[in-house]
C-alpha positions in Angstrom: 24.8 -61.4 23.8 22.4 -60.6 26.7 21.3 -57.4 25.0 19.7 -59.5 22.2 17.4 -61.5 24.5 14.3 -59.4 24.0 14.7 -59.1 20.2 15.5 -62.8 20.1 12.2 -63.6 21.7 10.4 -61.4 19.2 12.2 -63.1 16.3 11.4 -66.6 17.7 7.7 -65.6 18.1 7.6 -64.2 14.5 9.4 -67.0 12.8 6.9 -69.8 13.4 3.8 -68.1 11.9 5.8 -66.5 9.2 7.4 -69.8 8.1 3.9 -71.4 7.7 2.2 -68.3 6.2 2.9 -69.2 2.6 1.7 -72.8 2.7 -1.0 -73.6 0.2 -3.4 -74.9 2.8 -3.1 -71.9 5.1 -2.2 -69.0 2.9 -2.1 -66.7 6.0 -0.2 -64.1 4.0 -3.2 -63.5 1.7 -4.8 -61.5 4.5 -1.9 -59.0 4.7 -4.1 -56.0 4.1 -6.4 -56.9 6.9 -3.5 -57.8 9.2 -2.0 -54.4 8.5 -5.2 -52.7 9.5 -5.2 -54.7 12.7 -1.6 -53.8 13.4 -2.2 -50.1 12.9 -5.2 -50.2 15.3 -3.0 -51.9 18.0 -0.1 -49.4 17.5 -2.5 -46.4 17.7 -3.9 -47.5 21.0 -1.0 -49.3 22.7 2.1 -47.2 21.8 0.8 -44.0 23.4 -0.3 -46.1 26.4 3.1 -47.7 26.7 5.0 -44.5 26.2 3.1 -42.8 29.0 3.3 -45.7 31.4 7.0 -46.0 30.8 7.6 -42.3 31.3 5.7 -42.3 34.5 7.6 -45.3 35.9 4.7 -47.7 36.0 6.9 -50.2 34.2 10.3 -50.1 32.5 13.0 -52.1 30.6 16.3 -53.4 31.7 19.1 -52.0 29.5 20.9 -55.3 30.0 18.5 -57.1 27.6 17.7 -54.6 24.9 19.8 -53.4 22.0 19.5 -49.7 23.0 17.4 -48.0 20.3 14.5 -46.3 22.0 12.1 -44.3 19.8 9.9 -42.2 22.0 11.5 -43.8 25.1 10.5 -47.3 24.2 13.0 -50.0 23.2 12.6 -51.0 19.5 11.8 -54.5 20.8 8.7 -53.1 22.5 7.5 -51.6 19.3 8.0 -54.9 17.5 6.1 -56.7 20.3 2.9 -54.9 19.2 3.5 -56.0 15.6 4.6 -59.6 16.1 2.6 -60.9 19.1 -0.9 -60.0 17.6 0.3 -61.4 14.2 1.3 -64.7 15.9 -1.9 -64.9 18.0 -4.1 -64.2 15.0 -2.2 -67.0 13.1 -3.4 -69.4 15.8 -6.9 -68.1 15.4 -6.8 -68.6 11.7 -5.3 -72.0 11.6 -7.6 -73.4 14.3 -10.6 -72.0 12.3 -9.2 -73.6 9.2 -8.8 -77.1 10.5 -11.6 -77.0 13.1 -14.4 -74.7 11.6 -16.7 -73.1 14.1 -20.4 -74.0 13.8 -23.5 -72.0 14.9 -24.2 -74.7 17.5 -21.8 -73.1 19.9 -23.0 -69.5 19.9 -24.5 -69.4 23.4 -21.4 -70.1 25.5 -19.2 -67.4 23.9 -21.8 -64.7 24.8 -22.1 -66.1 28.3 -18.3 -66.1 28.6 -18.2 -62.5 27.3 -20.8 -61.4 29.8 -19.0 -63.0 32.7 -15.7 -61.4 31.6 -17.5 -58.0 31.2 -18.8 -58.2 34.8 -15.3 -59.2 36.0 -13.5 -56.5 34.2 -16.0 -53.8 35.1 -15.7 -54.8 38.8 -11.9 -54.9 38.5 -11.8 -51.4 37.0 -13.9 -50.1 39.9 -12.0 -52.0 42.6 -8.6 -50.8 41.3 -9.6 -47.4 40.2 -6.6 -45.8 42.0 -4.0 -48.1 40.3 -3.4 -47.1 36.7 -2.5 -50.3 35.1 -5.3 -52.6 36.3 -7.8 -49.7 36.1 -7.2 -48.9 32.5 -6.7 -52.6 31.5 -10.0 -53.6 33.0 -11.8 -50.6 31.7 -10.7 -51.0 28.1 -11.4 -54.7 28.3 -14.9 -54.1 29.6 -15.5 -51.5 26.8 -14.3 -53.9 24.1 -16.4 -56.8 25.4 -19.5 -54.5 25.6 -19.0 -53.5 22.0 -18.6 -57.0 20.6 -21.7 -58.0 22.6 -23.6 -55.0 21.4 -22.8 -55.7 17.7 -23.2 -59.5 18.1 -20.1 -60.3 16.1 -20.0 -63.7 14.5 -16.4 -64.5 15.4 -16.8 -64.3 19.2 -16.6 -68.1 19.7 -13.5 -68.6 17.5 -11.9 -65.6 19.2 -12.2 -67.1 22.7 -11.0 -70.4 21.5 -8.0 -68.9 19.8 -7.3 -66.6 22.7 -7.4 -69.5 25.1 -4.8 -71.4 23.0 -2.6 -68.4 22.5 -2.4 -67.8 26.3 0.1 -70.7 26.4 2.8 -69.1 24.2 1.8 -65.7 25.5 2.6 -66.7 29.1 5.7 -68.6 28.1 7.2 -65.5 26.4 5.8 -63.1 29.0 7.2 -65.3 31.7 10.7 -64.8 30.4 10.2 -61.1 29.9 9.1 -60.7 33.5 12.1 -62.5 34.9 11.5 -66.3 34.8 14.9 -67.9 34.7 16.8 -64.5 34.6 18.8 -62.6 37.2 16.5 -59.6 36.6 13.4 -59.1 34.5 13.5 -57.7 30.9 10.3 -55.8 31.8 9.9 -54.6 35.4 6.7 -53.4 37.0 6.0 -50.9 39.7 3.9 -53.0 42.2 2.3 -49.8 43.5 0.5 -49.4 40.2 -0.8 -53.0 39.7 -2.9 -55.5 41.7 0.2 -57.1 43.2 -1.0 -60.6 42.1 1.5 -62.6 40.0 1.0 -65.7 37.9 4.6 -66.9 38.4 6.5 -63.7 37.5 3.7 -62.3 35.4 1.3 -59.6 36.7 -2.2 -61.1 36.5 -3.5 -58.0 34.6 -1.4 -59.1 31.6 -3.9 -61.8 30.7 -6.6 -59.1 30.3 -4.1 -56.7 28.6 -3.5 -59.4 26.0 -7.2 -60.1 25.7 -8.0 -56.5 25.0 -5.1 -56.2 22.5 -6.4 -59.3 20.6 -10.0 -58.1 20.7 -8.9 -54.8 19.2 -6.7 -56.6 16.6 -9.4 -59.2 15.7 -12.1 -56.5 15.4 -10.0 -54.5 13.0 -9.1 -57.5 10.9 -12.6 -58.8 10.7 -14.0 -55.4 10.0 -11.6 -54.9 7.1 -12.4 -58.3 5.7 -16.1 -57.5 5.8 -15.5 -54.2 4.0 -13.3 -55.8 1.4 -16.1 -58.4 0.7 -18.6 -55.7 0.2 -16.3 -53.8 -2.1 -15.7 -57.0 -4.2 -19.4 -57.9 -4.6 
């Protein structure tokens, strides 16, 4: 049964949002076209990245905890990770916005937060330029933050609020994947290619990796919504 651990975590992550997606108050499923666009954006960026890093030995997967099907060298569970985790995090973003609508009164602090994170990630990319995982994670995060600041997106405040909340389940799931409570991690990391700083068992870069993934996903979803509204006018 150990080989079903990773896919079981994915199923657990997916079940909660999916089970509430058809409720009349939430109707998350009504955004399926925009969610599909977001999913495709994430897959286009993160799958090649993951395939390359896995092939180069920057990280890898224990055969003990995966079912064994590995398209392009990645366990099928890893493919599903990039479908399910953004879907679940976006669900948090949507539900929080639904029950606690964002107002224009709080537009200053999201931009200040974005600028602080932009400086931190830009410095991180420079400081760890010789280590592939933090260098690329920080560089892509800095680029994404620069773009959302440049285009002054209206959803920056709700994004940071949703991202902050989603860090709780993200770190719980990621904690198990990186070895919390297990004899060996589901996903192992080559410490020569990361900062060497762990939050429990989780590489610290993973927080920014998740932020970049959700910035990309949210940007794609919100862009598609805007285009759909223009089309329907």
